[in-house]
C-alpha positions in Angstrom: 0.0 0.0 0.0 3.0 2.3 0.1 3.7 5.0 -2.5 7.3 5.4 -3.7 8.8 8.8 -4.0 9.8 8.1 -7.6 6.2 7.4 -8.4 5.1 10.8 -7.2 8.0 12.7 -8.6 8.5 11.0 -12.0 5.1 9.7 -13.1 2.0 10.5 -11.0 2.5 14.3 -10.4 3.5 15.0 -14.0 0.5 12.9 -15.2 -1.7 15.0 -13.0 -0.3 18.1 -14.5 -1.0 16.7 -18.0 -4.6 16.0 -17.0 -5.5 19.1 -15.1 -2.9 21.7 -16.0 -2.2 22.2 -12.3 0.6 21.1 -10.0 4.3 21.7 -9.5 7.1 20.5 -11.8 10.7 20.7 -10.9 12.3 23.0 -13.6 15.5 21.0 -13.6 13.7 17.7 -14.4 10.9 18.7 -16.7 11.2 22.3 -18.1 14.8 21.7 -19.1 14.0 18.3 -20.6 16.0 15.9 -18.4 13.0 13.7 -17.9 10.9 12.0 -20.7 7.2 12.9 -20.9 6.4 9.4 -22.2 5.9 7.9 -18.8 3.5 10.6 -17.5 1.7 10.4 -20.8 1.2 6.6 -20.5 0.1 7.0 -16.8 -2.3 9.8 -17.6 -4.3 7.7 -20.2 -5.8 5.1 -17.7 -6.2 7.9 -15.1 -8.3 9.8 -17.7 -10.4 6.8 -18.4 -11.0 6.2 -14.7 -11.9 9.9 -14.3 -14.5 9.6 -17.1 -15.9 6.5 -15.4 -16.3 8.6 -12.2 -13.5 7.1 -10.2 -11.7 10.0 -8.6 -10.4 8.5 -5.4 -6.6 8.7 -5.7 -5.9 5.5 -3.8 -8.3 3.5 -5.9 -7.1 5.0 -9.2 -3.5 4.5 -8.2 -4.2 0.9 -7.3 -5.9 0.2 -10.6 -3.0 1.7 -12.6 -0.6 -0.5 -10.6 -2.7 -3.6 -11.5 -2.6 -2.7 -15.2 1.2 -2.4 -15.0 1.5 -5.7 -13.2 -0.7 -7.5 -15.8 1.4 -6.1 -18.6 4.6 -7.1 -16.8 3.4 -10.7 -16.2 2.4 -10.9 -19.9 5.9 -9.8 -21.0 7.5 -12.3 -18.6 5.4 -15.1 -19.9 6.2 -14.3 -23.6 9.9 -14.0 -22.7 9.9 -17.4 -20.9 8.0 -19.0 -23.8 10.6 -17.7 -26.3 13.5 -18.7 -24.0 12.1 -22.3 -23.6 11.7 -22.6 -27.4 15.3 -21.3 -28.0 16.7 -23.8 -25.5 14.4 -26.6 -26.8 12.8 -26.9 -23.4 9.2 -26.7 -24.5 7.8 -28.8 -21.6 5.0 -27.1 -19.7 6.6 -28.0 -16.3 9.7 -26.0 -17.2 7.7 -23.0 -18.2 5.5 -23.2 -15.1 8.5 -23.6 -12.8 10.4 -20.7 -14.3 7.4 -18.5 -14.1 6.8 -19.4 -10.4 10.5 -18.8 -9.7 10.7 -15.4 -11.3 7.1 -14.1 -10.6 7.7 -12.9 -7.0 10.5 -10.6 -8.1 8.4 -9.2 -11.0 5.4 -8.9 -8.6 7.6 -6.8 -6.3 8.9 -4.7 -9.3 5.4 -4.1 -10.7 3.8 -2.8 -7.6 4.9 0.8 -8.3 4.3 3.1 -11.3 7.9 4.3 -11.7 10.1 4.2 -14.8 11.9 0.9 -14.2 8.5 -0.8 -13.9 6.9 0.9 -16.9 9.9 -0.1 -19.0 9.8 -3.8 -18.1 6.9 -5.0 -20.4 8.4 -3.6 -23.7 11.9 -4.7 -22.6 10.7 -8.3 -22.1 8.6 -8.3 -25.3 11.6 -7.0 -27.3 13.9 -9.7 -25.9 11.3 -12.3 -26.5 11.1 -11.2 -30.2 14.9 -11.4 -30.4 15.0 -14.9 -29.0 12.4 -16.0 -31.6 14.8 -14.5 -34.2 12.1 -12.3 -35.6 12.7 -9.4 -37.9 14.5 -6.4 -36.3 11.3 -4.4 -37.1 9.6 -6.4 -34.4 12.4 -6.2 -31.9 13.9 -2.7 -31.8 10.7 -0.7 -31.5 10.0 -2.5 -28.2 13.5 -1.9 -27.0 13.3 1.7 -28.1 10.1 2.1 -26.1 11.8 0.5 -23.0 14.7 2.9 -23.4 12.5 5.9 -23.7 10.8 4.9 -20.5 14.1 4.1 -18.7 17.3 5.2 -20.4 19.3 2.4 -18.8 17.3 -0.2 -20.7 18.9 1.1 -23.8 21.9 -1.0 -22.9 19.9 -4.1 -23.9 19.3 -2.7 -27.4 22.9 -1.7 -27.8 24.1 -5.2 -26.6 21.7 -7.0 -28.9 22.7 -4.8 -31.9 26.4 -5.5 -31.4 25.7 -9.3 -31.0 23.6 -9.3 -34.2 26.2 -7.3 -36.2 28.9 -9.8 -35.0 26.7 -12.7 -36.2 26.1 -11.1 -39.6 29.7 -10.3 -40.0 30.6 -13.9 -39.4 28.1 -15.0 -42.0 29.2 -12.3 -44.5 25.6 -11.0 -44.9 26.4 -7.4 -45.9 22.8 -6.7 -47.1 21.2 -7.9 -43.9 23.7 -5.9 -41.9 22.8 -2.7 -43.7 19.1 -3.5 -43.3 19.6 -4.0 -39.6 21.5 -0.7 -39.2 18.8 1.1 -41.2 16.0 -0.2 -39.0 17.9 0.6 -35.8 18.8 4.0 -37.1 15.2 4.8 -38.0 13.9 3.6 -34.7 16.5 5.7 -32.8 15.6 8.7 -34.9 11.9 8.3 -34.2 12.6 8.0 -30.5 14.8 11.1 -30.5 12.1 13.0 -32.4 9.5 12.0 -29.8 11.8 13.3 -27.1 12.4 16.6 -28.8 8.7 17.0 -29.5 7.8 16.7 -25.9 10.7 18.4 -24.2 
C-alpha cells in the first residue's frame, strides 16, 4: 500500500499536470527536458479513463493503474519465458511453469509501483522475446526503443543486442542484412529522439 517517492515525482505528479494543467514541476527535471514525458503520458491515459468512469479517489485509481502495469509485466514475462524455452528446446509445460513461479515474485515486487523501471519492463521483455524468436528487427527494436524511452538504462539491452547481431552477420558475410539491420535501428532511434524533442 505504500507509494514510492519516484512514483510521485517522476510519473504521478507530471501525469496529474498533464490531465489538469495544475501542479508543480521541478524545472531541472521537466522544463529543461531531463525527464521524458512518455511515462507521465502513459500513466495519464488510464487515469483519464477512470476519471471519465467517475473514479476520482486517488488510492483506488492508483491501485488500478498498478494492477494494469502488473498485468502487462506478467504478460511480458510469460512471452519471454516462452521464447526462451523454445530457444533452448525446453518446451515442456513444467519447465515454463517452474520458471514463471520462480521469477514471478521478483516481478510482482517490481510491478507494484508506477515508476520508470516498472513501466519499461513490459516492452523490454517483449523485445527480448522477439529477439529470442529470431524475428525481424522491425519487431524487436521498436519494443527496445520504447523501453529505453521509459528508462534510459534499458537502452543497454538494445545496444548489446545490436552488437551481437552485427557480429553474427559479420561472421556470415551478410552485408545486405547488416545494412538493413542498421537502417531499422537508425530509423527507430531517430523516431525515439524526435519524440523526445517534440515533448521536451
